[in-house]
N, C-alpha and C positions, 0 to 999 in steps of 0.2 A: 263452807259458809264463812269461816273466819277470814279467809282470803277476800271474799266478796265484801265483807264489812270493812276490812282495812282499806280496800280499794275505794269504796264509797266515801269513807271518812277522809281519805287523802284527797279525793276529788273535791269534797266540800272545803277542806282546808286550802287547797290551791285556788279555788274560786274566791274564797274570802281574802286570801293574800293578794290575788290579782286585782280585785276591785278596791281593796282598802289601802294597800301599800304600794303596789306597782303603778297603778294608774294615777295615783295622787302624789307620786314622788316628784320632787322639784328637780328640774333640770337646770344646771348652772347657766347663767347668762352668756358665758363665753361659748357654750355649745349652741345656744339659740341664734347667735349672730352668724354662724357659719352653716349654710344649708347643706354643705357636702359632708359634714361630720356625722358619724353614726352616734346618736344620742345614747347616754348611759342607760336609759330606760328600755332600750330595744332588746337587749339580751335577756333580762328577766321576763319580759313579755313573751319572747320567743320560746324560752325554756319552759315556762308555765304552759303555754299553748301546746307545745309538743308533749309535755307530760300528761296533759288532759286528754289529748288524742290517744296516747298509749294506754291510759287508764280506761277509757271508754272501750277500746279494743279488747283489753284484758277482761273487763266486766262482761262483755258479750261472749268471749271465749269461756268464761266460767259458767255462764248460763247454758251455753251449748253443751259443754262437757258434762254438766250435772243434770241435764234434762231427764226427768223420770227417776232420779236417784232419791230413795226415801231418806237417806242420811242428810240430804241437802234441805234442811228445814231449820226453823228457829228452835224447835223443840229439841232436835238432836244437837244443835249448837249449845243450848243451855246445859244439856246433860254433859257435853264434852268440855265445857268451859272450865270446870273445876280441875280437870286433868291438865288443861293448858296452864292454869295459874300455878301449878306445881312443876311445870317443865323448866328445863334449862333455858329455853328460848325466852320465856317470860322473865326469868331471873336476870338474864342478860340484858333485856330491855330495861328492867328496873335499875340495873347498874348504870346504864347509860343516862337515864333520867337523873339519877343521883349525881353522876359526874357533871351533868350540865348545870345542876343547881349549885354545886360547890366550886365550879370553875372560877367564877368571879372572886369570891372571897379568898380562896386558897391559892389561886394561881395555877398556871399550866403545869409546872413541875410536879407539885404534890398531887394534883388531880390525875395527871397521866400516870404517875407511879401507882396511885391507888386503883385506877382503872385497870392497868395491866395486872396488878396483883390480884384483884377481884376476879378478872376473867381467867387468869391462870388457875386460881382455886376452883372456879366453876368448871373449867375443862378437866380438872382431876389431877393437878400437880400435887404430889404428896410431900415434897421437901419444901416447906414454906419459907425457910430462911434463904434458900437459894433463889426462890422466886422473888422474894423481897429485894435481894441484892440486884438481880437482873432487872427488875422493874425500875428501881431507882437509877441505875446506871443508864438504862435506855431513856428514861424521862429526861435526865440531864443531857444526854447526847442529843435527843430530839430538840430540846430547848436551845442548845448551843448551835445546832445545825440550822434551825429555822430562824432564830433571832440574830445570831451572829453572822452566819454565812449567807443566808438568803435575804436577810433584812426584813423578815416578817415579824411584826410586833405581836407577841403573845401576851395573854393576861398575866400580870405579875402578882396579882392578889392584893387584898386590902389589909391582911394581917402584916404588921410591920416587919417582923423578922423574915417572913416568907418573901415579902416584896424586896427586901434588901438582898436576899439570896438570889432572886431572879435578876436583879440589877448587877450583882457580882458575876453571874454567869454570862450576862450580855456583854460585860466589859472584858471578858476573857479574850474575845476576838475583836 
């Protein structure tokens, strides 16, 4: 039942995104002048339409698979939802939501290090200091690789000393 609810919520979210953000996205005038150019709004439309088709197929499969199953009801879902809230999967999802919220103020390096540390602890790593060192080194390496080598601009953070550290890392390459 949880999978069905997630699929339906994702379907609603994709519909909302399609009609409020994708269809109303402004196309630059330089693209409108050339009829042979693929507009930037084509790919988001195509991806959302393909995702909606896949979700509908998955919802149909869920109903077919659980036809006649007494555990496939809202009552059973409510009973099992407390177990889910204590599971590692839910804690992992909460970690990702927190990481998304702190990404802008703290920047990529700190958020990535905290995210990797939290997931390592969640997965059962016992030696916390080794996990902290590895998380920090990997976060710095990822920042240097993406911003310095690939030219991808990552969030630097709004906290002054964290922003300065991100700029320092970007200037290494």
